[in-house]
C-alpha positions, -999 to +999 in steps of 0.1 A: -883+358-187-892+396-187-862+416-197-878+447-183-878+432-146-858+449-120-853+439-086-865+468-064-842+458-035-811+459-058-820+496-071-813+524-045-842+549-045-833+582-061-845+616-056-841+648-077-828+676-056-817+711-074-818+689-107-793+664-094-803+626-084-796+621-048-792+583-038-805+577-003-771+560+006-756+591-003-773+615+022-757+600+051-721+605+036-733+641+028-745+648+062-712+637+076-691+659+052-715+688+061-708+683+098-670+679+092-669+712+074-692+730+098-672+718+128-639+719+114-630+683+123-609+661+101-618+631+080-627+602+105-636+625+135-673+615+130-678+577+122-699+568+093-724+549+115-759+560+123-755+557+160-726+581+162-736+606+188-735+643+179-748+668+204-733+667+238-706+642+223-686+667+200-671+695+219-670+718+186-709+713+183-725+745+197-755+767+188-736+786+161-724+753+146-759+740+143-770+772+126-740+766+102-750+730+097-787+738+091-777+765+065-754+740+047-780+714+047-805+739+032-782+751+005-770+716-001-805+700-006-825+732-017-849+728+013-861+752+043-858+743+079-884+761+101-872+768+135-902+748+150-888+716+133-855+716+153-851+700+186-821+683+204-834+650+191-825+660+153-790+664+164-787+634+188-769+611+162-758+612+126-787+588+119-814+612+134-798+642+114-798+619+081-834+609+088-845+644+093-827+653+060-845+623+042-878+634+057-874+670+042-867+656+009-900+637+010 
């Protein structure tokens, strides 16, 4: 048996962001933490489920909080988000926002 074989399913994908490795599984958790912080909601207020609705479902989420969330995401991941990239679909759910961040990371 080849001892250097690794099962690709068992190995989560890692990206390097600002010199740190970022596990894809951690991106959703980080997005939720950014949301909680920007919206000022307690732990557990935003379910760790990709289908958790955001825009229109969380009273604290307004245009100013969207700007704060985007600034935090840019800072956390070292990315730039252009105005043209943002629409209501990006902020529809936890999953849609997570997918957006993942797409920006390449």
